[in-house]
C-alpha positions in Angstrom: 3.8 65.4 40.4 2.4 63.3 43.3 1.2 59.8 42.5 -0.5 56.8 44.0 1.2 53.4 43.5 0.2 49.8 43.7 2.7 47.0 43.1 1.9 43.5 42.0 4.7 40.9 41.9 5.3 39.3 38.5 5.2 40.7 35.0 3.2 40.4 31.8 -0.1 40.4 33.6 -3.2 40.6 31.3 -6.1 43.0 31.8 -8.5 40.4 33.1 -7.7 41.7 36.6 -7.7 45.5 37.0 -8.0 48.3 39.6 -11.1 50.5 40.1 -11.4 53.6 42.3 -14.4 54.7 44.3 -15.2 57.5 46.6 -15.1 56.7 50.4 -18.7 55.6 50.4 -18.0 53.1 47.6 -21.0 54.5 45.7 -19.4 56.6 42.9 -16.7 55.1 40.6 -13.8 57.4 39.8 -13.2 56.4 36.2 -11.2 59.5 35.5 -8.5 58.3 37.9 -8.5 54.8 36.3 -7.9 56.5 32.9 -4.6 57.9 34.2 -3.1 54.5 35.0 0.5 53.9 34.0 2.5 50.6 34.3 6.2 50.1 34.9 7.6 46.5 34.9 10.9 46.4 36.8 12.9 43.6 38.4 10.0 41.2 38.6 7.4 43.7 39.7 4.5 45.4 38.0 4.1 48.9 39.5 0.8 50.6 38.6 0.6 54.4 39.2 -2.0 57.1 38.9 -1.4 60.9 39.0 -2.8 62.2 42.3 -2.1 65.9 41.8 -5.7 67.1 41.6 -7.1 64.8 44.3 -8.3 66.4 47.5 -10.1 63.4 49.0 -9.0 59.9 49.9 -10.3 57.0 47.8 -11.1 53.3 48.0 -9.6 50.8 45.6 -11.3 47.7 44.3 -10.1 44.7 42.2 -12.2 44.1 39.1 -12.2 40.6 37.5 -13.8 40.2 34.1 -16.6 37.6 33.7 -17.9 35.3 31.0 -21.4 36.4 31.8 -22.8 39.4 33.6 -20.8 42.3 34.9 -17.3 42.1 36.5 -16.6 40.7 39.9 -15.5 43.5 42.2 -13.5 42.9 45.4 -12.7 45.6 47.9 -8.9 46.0 48.3 -7.8 49.2 50.1 -9.7 52.0 51.8 -8.8 55.7 52.3 -5.8 55.7 49.9 -3.9 58.9 49.2 -0.7 59.9 47.4 2.3 57.8 48.1 6.1 58.0 47.9 7.6 55.7 45.3 9.4 52.8 47.0 12.8 51.7 45.5 15.0 49.8 48.0 17.9 47.8 46.6 15.9 46.1 43.8 12.8 45.7 45.9 10.1 47.6 44.3 7.2 46.6 46.6 5.1 49.7 47.2 3.2 50.5 50.4 0.1 49.0 48.7 1.0 45.6 47.3 -0.7 42.5 45.9 1.0 39.1 45.6 0.3 37.3 42.3 0.3 33.6 43.3 -0.3 30.1 42.1 -1.4 27.5 44.7 0.6 24.4 45.7 -0.1 21.6 48.2 1.8 18.9 50.0 2.0 15.3 48.7 1.9 12.6 51.4 5.0 10.5 52.1 6.1 8.0 54.8 9.4 9.7 55.2 9.6 13.2 56.9 10.5 16.0 54.6 14.2 17.0 54.6 13.3 20.5 53.7 9.8 22.2 53.6 9.4 22.2 49.8 10.4 18.6 49.3 6.8 17.3 48.9 5.1 20.3 47.5 3.1 19.8 44.3 0.3 21.4 42.3 -3.2 21.4 43.8 -5.7 19.0 42.4 -8.8 20.2 40.6 -11.1 21.7 43.2 -11.7 25.0 45.0 -9.7 27.6 46.7 -11.3 29.6 49.6 -9.9 33.0 50.7 -11.1 34.6 53.9 -10.4 38.0 55.3 -11.2 37.9 59.0 -14.2 35.6 59.2 -15.6 36.8 55.8 -15.3 34.8 52.7 -14.0 37.1 49.9 -13.2 34.6 47.1 -14.2 31.2 46.0 -12.0 30.1 43.1 -12.4 27.0 41.0 -9.1 25.3 40.1 -8.9 23.4 36.8 -5.7 21.9 35.5 -5.7 21.8 31.7 -3.4 19.1 30.2 -1.9 21.3 27.5 -2.1 24.8 29.1 -1.7 24.3 32.9 -3.9 25.7 35.7 -6.9 28.0 35.3 -8.5 29.8 38.1 -12.1 31.0 37.9 -13.9 33.2 40.5 -17.4 32.7 41.7 -19.4 36.0 41.8 -20.1 35.6 45.5 -22.3 38.7 45.8 -24.8 37.1 43.4 -25.2 34.2 45.9 -25.6 36.2 49.0 -28.9 37.6 50.4 -27.2 41.0 50.3 -23.8 42.7 50.8 -22.0 40.7 53.6 -25.2 38.8 54.2 -25.6 35.0 54.5 -25.3 32.8 51.4 -28.4 31.5 49.6 -28.9 27.8 49.0 -28.2 26.4 45.6 -25.3 25.8 43.2 -22.7 28.5 42.6 -21.1 28.6 39.1 -17.6 30.0 38.5 -18.2 32.8 36.0 -14.9 34.7 36.2 -12.7 34.6 33.1 -9.9 32.1 33.5 -6.9 33.5 35.3 -3.3 32.3 35.3 -2.5 33.7 38.7 -4.5 34.9 41.8 -3.9 38.4 43.2 -4.0 38.7 47.0 -3.7 42.0 48.9 -1.0 41.4 51.5 0.2 45.0 52.3 -1.9 48.1 52.9 -0.4 51.5 53.6 2.9 49.8 54.5 1.3 47.3 56.9 1.2 43.6 56.3 -2.3 42.0 55.9 -3.3 38.5 57.0 -5.6 36.2 55.0 -6.9 32.7 55.6 -7.0 30.2 52.8 -8.0 26.6 52.3 -8.1 24.1 49.4 -11.1 21.7 49.0 -11.8 19.0 46.4 -15.5 19.9 46.7 -17.5 23.2 46.6 -18.6 24.1 50.1 -22.3 24.3 50.7 -24.0 27.6 51.6 -24.9 26.2 55.0 -21.2 25.4 55.7 -20.0 28.8 54.5 -22.6 30.6 56.8 -21.4 28.4 59.6 -17.8 29.3 59.1 -18.6 33.0 58.7 -20.3 33.1 62.1 -17.9 34.9 64.5 -18.7 32.3 67.2 -17.0 29.6 64.9 -13.8 31.6 64.4 -11.8 28.8 65.9 -13.3 26.2 63.6 -12.6 28.5 60.6 -8.9 28.9 61.6 -8.6 25.1 62.1 -9.8 24.5 58.6 -7.7 27.2 56.9 -4.0 28.2 56.7 -2.7 31.7 57.5 -1.3 33.5 54.5 0.9 36.5 55.1 3.0 38.8 53.0 6.2 37.3 54.4 5.1 33.6 54.0 4.4 34.3 50.3 7.7 36.0 49.8 9.6 33.2 51.6 8.1 30.4 49.5 8.4 32.5 46.3 12.1 32.8 46.8 12.4 29.0 46.5 10.8 29.0 43.0 14.2 28.7 41.2 16.1 26.8 43.9 14.5 23.9 45.8 11.3 23.9 43.9 11.9 22.0 40.7 9.6 21.0 37.8 6.1 19.8 38.7 3.8 17.6 36.7 0.0 18.2 36.6 -1.7 16.0 39.2 -2.7 12.4 38.5 -4.4 11.1 41.6 -5.2 7.7 40.2 -1.5 6.7 40.0 -0.3 8.9 42.9 -2.4 6.9 45.3 -0.4 3.8 44.3 3.0 5.4 44.9 4.6 5.4 48.3 6.4 8.7 47.4 4.4 10.4 44.7 6.6 13.4 44.8 9.3 11.6 42.9 6.9 11.0 40.1 5.6 14.6 40.3 9.1 16.0 39.7 9.6 13.9 36.5 8.0 15.6 33.5 9.0 12.7 31.2 7.1 10.1 33.2 10.1 7.8 33.1 10.1 7.4 36.8 7.1 5.1 36.5 8.9 3.1 33.8 12.0 2.6 35.9 10.0 1.8 39.0 7.8 -0.7 37.3 10.8 -2.4 35.6 12.6 -2.6 38.9 9.6 -4.2 40.7 9.2 -6.6 37.7 12.8 -7.7 38.2 12.2 -8.2 41.9 8.9 -10.1 41.6 10.4 -12.4 38.9 13.4 -13.2 41.0 11.2 -14.1 44.0 8.6 -16.1 42.1 11.3 -18.1 40.2 13.5 -18.5 43.3 16.5 -17.3 41.3 20.0 -17.2 42.7 20.0 -13.4 42.7 16.8 -13.0 44.7 18.6 -11.4 47.7 20.2 -8.9 45.3 16.8 -8.1 43.8 15.6 -7.2 47.3 18.4 -4.8 47.9 16.8 -1.7 46.3 15.6 0.2 49.4 14.2 3.0 47.2 11.4 0.7 46.0 10.9 -1.2 49.3 7.5 0.4 50.0 6.2 0.6 46.4 3.4 -1.9 46.8 1.2 -0.4 44.2 3.7 -1.4 41.5 4.3 -4.7 43.2 0.6 -5.6 43.1 0.4 -4.6 39.5 3.3 -6.9 38.6 1.7 -9.8 40.5 -1.6 -9.1 38.7 0.2 -9.0 35.3 2.1 -12.3 35.9 -0.9 -14.2 37.3 -3.7 -12.7 35.2 -3.2 -12.3 31.5 -6.4 -10.1 31.3 -5.1 -7.6 33.8 -5.3 -3.9 32.6 -3.1 -2.6 35.4 -0.1 -2.5 33.0 -1.4 0.5 31.1 -1.5 2.7 34.3 2.3 2.4 34.7 3.3 3.5 31.2 5.3 6.8 31.0 3.3 9.8 30.1 4.9 13.3 29.7 3.4 16.4 31.3 3.9 20.2 31.0 5.6 22.0 33.9 3.0 23.4 36.3 5.5 26.1 37.4 6.7 27.1 33.9 4.5 30.2 33.7 5.2 31.2 37.3 8.9 31.1 36.6 8.7 33.0 33.4 6.6 35.7 34.9 8.2 35.7 38.3 5.1 34.9 40.3 4.8 33.8 43.9 3.4 30.7 45.6 1.1 29.6 48.4 1.0 26.1 49.8 -2.1 24.6 51.4 -2.6 21.1 52.8 -4.9 18.5 51.3 -5.8 16.2 54.2 -8.4 14.2 52.2 -5.9 13.1 49.6 -3.4 12.2 52.3 -6.1 10.0 53.9 -7.0 8.3 50.6 -3.3 7.8 49.9 -2.4 6.2 53.2 -5.5 4.0 53.0 -4.7 2.9 49.5 -1.1 2.0 50.4 -2.2 -0.1 53.4 -4.7 -1.9 51.2 -2.0 -2.5 48.5 0.2 -4.3 51.1 -2.8 -6.5 52.0 -3.4 -7.2 48.3 0.3 -8.0 47.8 0.3 -10.5 50.6 -2.7 -12.2 49.1 -0.8 -12.6 45.8 2.3 -13.9 47.8 0.2 -16.6 49.6 -1.4 -17.6 46.3 2.1 -17.9 44.8 3.2 -20.0 47.8 0.3 -22.4 47.5 1.4 -23.2 43.9 4.8 -24.4 45.0 5.7 -28.1 44.8 6.3 -28.7 48.5 3.8 -26.2 49.9 1.5 -28.7 51.7 4.5 -30.3 53.4 6.1 -27.0 54.3 2.8 -25.8 55.7 2.5 -28.9 57.9 6.1 -28.4 59.2 5.4 -24.7 59.9 2.2 -25.6 61.8 3.3 -28.8 63.7 7.1 -28.6 64.1 8.2 -25.0 64.2 6.1 -23.8 67.2 7.8 -24.4 70.5 4.4 -24.4 72.2 1.0 -25.8 71.2 -2.0 -23.5 70.9 -3.2 -24.8 74.4 0.2 -23.8 75.9 1.6 -27.2 76.3 5.1 -28.2 75.0 5.2 -29.2 71.4 6.5 -32.8 71.2 7.5 -32.3 67.6 9.6 -29.3 68.3 12.6 -31.5 69.0 12.7 -32.3 65.2 13.1 -28.6 64.3 16.8 -28.9 63.8 16.3 -31.5 61.1 15.2 -28.8 58.7 17.1 -26.1 56.8 15.6 -22.7 57.8 17.9 -20.6 55.6 16.1 -17.6 54.1 16.8 -19.0 50.6 16.4 -22.6 51.5 13.6 -24.7 50.0 11.4 -24.6 53.1 11.5 -20.8 53.6 11.2 -20.1 49.9 8.3 -22.5 49.6 6.4 -20.5 52.2 7.6 -17.2 50.8 8.8 -16.2 54.2 10.9 -13.2 53.1 8.0 -11.6 51.3 5.5 -12.2 54.1 7.9 -10.7 56.7 8.4 -7.7 54.6 4.6 -7.2 54.2 4.2 -7.5 58.0 6.9 -4.9 58.7 5.7 -2.5 56.0 2.1 -2.8 56.9 3.0 -1.5 60.3 4.7 1.5 58.7 1.7 2.4 56.6 -0.8 1.8 59.4 1.1 4.1 61.7 1.0 6.9 59.1 -2.7 6.3 58.5 -3.4 6.4 62.2 -1.7 9.8 62.5 -3.7 11.1 59.6 -7.0 9.9 61.0 -6.2 11.4 64.4 -5.3 14.8 62.9 -7.8 17.6 63.6 -7.0 18.9 60.1 -8.4 15.7 58.7 -11.6 15.9 60.7 -12.0 19.5 59.6 -11.5 18.6 55.9 -14.0 15.7 56.1 -16.6 18.2 57.2 -16.2 19.7 53.6 -17.9 16.5 52.4 -20.4 15.9 55.2 -21.7 19.5 54.8 -22.8 18.6 51.2 -26.5 17.9 50.7 -25.7 14.2 49.9 -22.2 14.1 51.3 -22.7 11.9 54.4 -22.4 8.6 52.4 -19.2 9.7 50.7 -17.6 10.8 53.9 -18.7 7.5 55.5 -17.0 5.5 52.7 -13.9 7.5 53.0 -13.5 7.1 56.7 -14.8 3.5 56.9 -12.2 2.5 54.3 -9.5 4.1 56.3 -10.6 2.3 59.5 -10.8 -1.0 57.6 -7.2 -0.6 56.4 -6.2 0.3 59.9 -7.8 -2.8 61.4 -6.2 -5.3 59.1 -3.9 -7.7 61.0 -1.5 -9.4 58.6 0.9 -10.7 61.3 -0.9 -14.1 61.5 -0.6 -14.6 57.7 
């Protein structure tokens, strides 16, 4: 017998996604072919086959996705298919027609460059996934992360929101009506040839006007700037890391992640104890500094927590304000593993950038440094000899006066003990202030790079294209510029 084969990586797929056959005009469904479907699960692949013996004409294949309301969503996959030879090459059971079953990841921001590509990968936040073939949008998928069950992906019935087949989108809201999926099937190989797709993650649903703009062939360059290229090989390469460099991943928690210099360390810890240890370590540091303890230099020796100003501000708030609610945010909370199902069913992965979250993160971290310096100066002002130390700092320490003349009091400078842990420097909290100055420069440098990135500008357009999105985009960008303009060096 001769057969036609389609492979999908992964196993234990449910029937929410299925294949349908049509004649070459896409007008007449070939249900009798669909009824002959067989499934073989082998070495991490699901190989679907249909007996092709009686077929004398080529057919088209569509993907059908069940919906909660209305008929199924139908997506064209392959055209002019015919009988195929079964592919079996050293435990690789990819057929000439292949779909990758994937779950999406993104990249968490960090100040330090990645030591390997997967170091800062994490689950996507709630939002939307956009898949383009050429300049045509073929799927809009709503991403929802459920606390107890993990990610769900729901398709929008795009055809219902167009003026006609492959026509412009109509104005108005678009509801995701597809039944929840645990993975997303992407056609990446047709008749043995790799296929190229373009994909993007967005925290907001794109407007009809924006989609029509991106689908215009004249705006192909803008579309490619906003999206990432997804290929058969890129999915296979990342998928091979699922059981090696890619470890466990928590579901996303943006509120606390924006306060962490390296949120990937927390994202890898399902127990949540990373927050507990970090918060306790910062508590030890802040106490040692505020109390001028003999081990304050040792307390500053933990380089791993040097840039963790979110926890530092929370500790200062806790110790200076008994009504502070910040403490609750830093309590350990466990999470399921976002990748557990992908590992169990041998799925693949795609990774898409999230420039908006990166912009918010770097803005937040710079503002945390500023807030920390405020707490430090408030703490200094409460020290016994603060006013005297401030006078010495202002009238004795400078070699020159503000008008450029020699400072006559400078000759008395050697009369004071300027040791880092002496009374004068500890009164002024010099160690803490200097660290804030140095670290603010680090965060502002990263923030500046993010603001200058074309990817950031393209992602901000997601928001400005909304009917009332201009004000939100203005706040986002103005907050970033405000953080970038802060000059702490004089404080």
